[in-house]
C-alpha positions in Angstrom: 155.1 -98.2 120.9 157.7 -95.6 121.6 159.2 -95.2 125.0 156.4 -97.1 126.5 153.7 -94.9 124.8 151.4 -96.2 122.1 152.1 -94.1 119.0 149.5 -95.7 116.7 146.9 -98.5 117.3 145.2 -99.4 114.1 145.3 -101.3 110.9 148.3 -101.2 108.5 146.0 -100.1 105.7 144.8 -97.1 107.7 148.4 -96.0 108.6 149.3 -96.3 104.9 146.3 -94.3 103.9 147.1 -91.6 106.5 150.8 -91.3 106.2 151.7 -92.9 102.8 150.6 -90.2 100.5 153.4 -90.6 98.0 153.2 -93.2 95.2 155.4 -94.0 92.3 154.0 -94.6 88.8 156.3 -96.6 86.5 155.5 -96.1 82.9 156.9 -98.1 80.0 156.4 -96.0 76.8 155.9 -97.7 73.4 158.9 -95.9 72.0 162.1 -94.4 73.6 162.1 -90.6 73.6 165.8 -89.6 73.5 165.2 -85.9 74.2 162.8 -86.3 77.1 163.3 -83.8 79.8 161.7 -83.6 83.3 159.6 -80.7 82.0 157.9 -83.0 79.5 156.0 -84.5 82.4 155.5 -81.4 84.4 152.1 -82.3 85.8 151.0 -80.6 89.0 151.6 -83.0 91.8 154.1 -85.3 90.0 157.8 -85.3 89.3 160.1 -87.4 87.2 162.5 -89.2 89.5 164.2 -91.5 87.1 164.2 -92.4 83.4 165.8 -95.3 81.7 165.2 -96.3 78.1 161.5 -96.4 77.6 160.8 -96.4 81.3 159.9 -93.4 83.4 159.4 -93.2 87.2 157.1 -90.5 88.5 156.6 -89.7 92.1 153.2 -88.1 93.0 151.1 -87.2 95.9 147.8 -89.1 95.7 146.0 -86.2 97.5 147.0 -83.8 94.7 146.5 -86.0 91.7 145.1 -89.6 91.3 147.0 -92.3 89.4 144.2 -92.4 86.8 144.4 -88.6 86.2 148.2 -88.8 85.8 148.0 -91.8 83.4 145.3 -89.9 81.4 147.5 -86.8 81.1 150.5 -88.8 80.0 148.6 -90.9 77.5 147.4 -87.7 75.8 151.0 -87.1 74.6 152.6 -90.6 74.6 151.6 -94.2 73.9 151.9 -96.2 77.1 153.0 -99.9 76.7 152.8 -100.9 80.3 152.6 -99.4 83.8 152.8 -100.2 87.5 152.2 -98.4 90.7 154.2 -98.6 93.9 152.9 -97.5 97.3 155.2 -96.2 100.0 156.6 -99.1 101.8 155.4 -99.5 105.4 159.0 -99.4 106.7 159.5 -96.0 105.1 156.3 -94.7 106.6 157.2 -95.9 110.1 160.7 -94.4 109.7 159.1 -91.0 108.7 156.8 -91.2 111.7 159.7 -91.7 114.1 161.8 -89.0 112.5 159.0 -86.4 112.1 156.6 -87.6 114.8 152.9 -88.1 114.4 
């Protein structure tokens, strides 16, 4: 509700699906790569946002590339030890809706 007007009336899963297109893939590589640059992971639809030791954080748009496609492309060049996915938090989605409007 915004200024007495219903902005969205639905399930949280649907609002996340519609407005939470960005995800973060956190990959732990088997070995540390000292000379890793952002270009090493230049995959259409994904960008390196952080790297620390053997861990790499990639932000991607799930409409442009799926998590499985991204993982597959990375595992062609590097040995992956572990990984996790983070969806956009609902608070961030709501803030973006208010800032940019529906």
